[in-house]
N, C-alpha and C positions, 0 to 999 in steps of 0.2 A: 474138282480137286478131291483126291482121296482123303478119307478120314484120318489116315495115318500117313505121314510123309517123313522119310528118313533124309536127313541133311548130312552129307559127307563131303569130303574134299580130296584134292590131289595131294595134300600134305598138311602141315601144321602152320598156324599163324598166317592164314590166308584169307580170313574174314568169315569163317563159318558162323560164328556167333552173331555177327552183325547182319549177315544174310538171313539167318534164322529169325532175328528180330524184325527185319523188314517184311518177311513173309507173314509173320504173326501180326504185324501192324496193318498190313494190307488186307488180311483175311477178315471175314465177318463171323460173328457168333462167339462162342466160348472157345478159347484157345488154351492148349496145354503145351508146355515145352518140357521134354524129358531129356536129362543129361545122364546117361548110364554111368559114366565114370569121369569124375573131375579129378585131375591131377595137378600137383604143384601149388596147392593152397592149404593153409592151416584151417582147423575148425573155426567157424565163425566168419571167415572172410567170404565176401560175396563171390559166387562162382558164375559160370557162363549162363546157367538157367536164370539166375537172379538178374544178370545183365540184360538178358532178353526181356524180362518183365519190366525192368527199368526203362528200356528204350521203347517197348511196344505198348506199355500201358497196363492198367489195372485189370483188364480182361484176361490177362495171361496168368495161368497157374504154373508155377515153376516147381519142378520135381527133380531131385538129384538122388540117384540110387546109391552111389558110393563115392567116397573121397579119399584120396591118397596124397600124402604131403609132398612127395618129390615129383618134379616135372619130368616124368618119364612115361613111356607107354604104359597103359593100365595094368597089363599083366606083370611087368617088371616092378612098377610102383607098388602094387599089392603085395608081391612076393617080398620086396625089401622092407615093407612096413609090417610084415607078419599078419596081414589082414586077408580076409576071404576075397577073392576076385569076383567081378561081376560075370555072370554067365549069360550067353545069348538068350536062353529061355527065360531068364529073369527080366531081361529087357523087353522081350516079346510080351510077357505076362503083364508087365507094368504098362506098356503102351496100349494093350487091348483093354485093360481096366480103365485107363484114362479116356479111351475112345467111347466108352459107354456114357461118359458124363460131359464130353466136350465135342464140339463140332469139328475141330481139327487138332491133331496131336503131331507135334514136330519133335522128332527124335534126333538130337544133335550128337554126332559122333565125336571121338577124340582123335586128332590126327587124321590119317587117311583111312580108306575103306578097309584095308586088311591089317590094321594095327591090332595086335592081340589083346583080347580082354582077359584071357586066362592062359595057363600053361598047356592046355590041351589044344590051343590054336583057335578058340572061338573068336569071332570078329563081329563087327557091325554088319557085315554082309550076311552072316549067319542069322542075326536077329531079324534083318529085313526079310530074309527068305521065310523065316518062321511065321511072320505076320503078312507075307505077300504084299509088302509095301513098296511103292516106287521110291527111287532115290533121286534127290536133287543134288547135283554135283556143283560144288563151289571151286572155282579155279582162279589163280592169279591172272593178271592181265598181260604180263610181259614175256620176255624171251624165256623159252624153256617150258612154257605151260602146255604147249601142244602135245609133246610126248607124254607128259604125266597125265594129261587128260585122256589121251588115247588109251594108255595102259589101264587107267581106272575104268574107262568105259568097256574095254575088253574084258576086264575082270567081272564087271556086272553082267555082261552078256553070257560069259561062260558059266555063270551061276544061275542063269535064268531070271535075272533081276532087271526090271525096267528102269531106264534112266529117264526121269521126268524132264530133264533139261539141264542146262548149265547156267550159272549166274557168276559173273565176275565179282569177286569179293571185295576188291579195292581198286577202283578205276582212277588213275591219276587225273588231276584237273587238266594237265597238259600232257596227254599220252604221247609216248615216243612212237617211232615207226612200227616197232613190233607190236605194241599194244593196239595201235589202230588197225593193223592187219589182222590181229587175232580176233577182233570182233567178227570178222567174216570167217576165219579159219577154225575157231573153237567149235562151232556146231558141226563142222565136217569131221574134226578129230573125235568128237564125242558121239557122232551119229545121232544127235539129239539137238533140239532147238536151243538157241541162246535166249534165256528168259529174263535177262536183266543185267544191270551193272550198277553196283553200289559205289558211290564216290568215296575216294580215300578220305579218311577222317570223319566219316559219318557217325562212327561210334562215339565220338566226343560231343555230339550234339545233345542238348537237353532232350529229355524224353518226349515232351510234347511236340517239339520241333521235328524230331526224328520221325515220330509216328505220322505227323502230317505230311512229311515229304516222301515217306517210304513208297507209296504207290507210284510215284514218278520214276522210281528206280527198277520197277518190276513190270514184266509183260502182262497183258490181260489174263493169260493162263494162270497167273499167280495173284490175280486181283488188282493189278496195276494198270498203268497206261503207257509204259515205256515201249519204245520201238527202236530197232537198230537203225532206222533211217534218220533218226534225230541227229 
């Protein structure tokens, strides 16, 4: 696994934080999670990076570069708050610094791959390109996910970025027909392997239970034991 791995998704509220926590829990060594821009939270409220640390355990160093109070795209939230936005080079510099002190750095984006960080159009994809990091793509399980996954994968290829694979962010306990079929179709849409499926509701588990179960949800390439044949 690369020292730095960027975690992005096909949209918002699809399980990126829980997948990031699962990868952190299944990994060995010292782990850092970097959240470039946290939106929709007031000062003092626990953000996504802190949630990863809660779920994955005390080995995780949680770092947040900027926080904006309104639940909007980072560029819009920064502009409306009158605060300086996060720039892709700042994300790259922070990730590279963390990589000198940790065995794995997980950079969790906000929303999808091309959500703007600043008014000049900087995105998570730009940060990934600056650090030459592969991208792990988080996707929903159900109907509509194939198109969004294919579009995101195409955007990665067009920018010369490697898609490490796809993880389903919230797999229903009783998946419908589309969700069952998408287990086979998602890697085709992404042009990359399916590397896991995190069960719906996993983020509500106590941290110790989550950390113990996380390897069961991820493929061996991410330190787990999950397989699509299960």
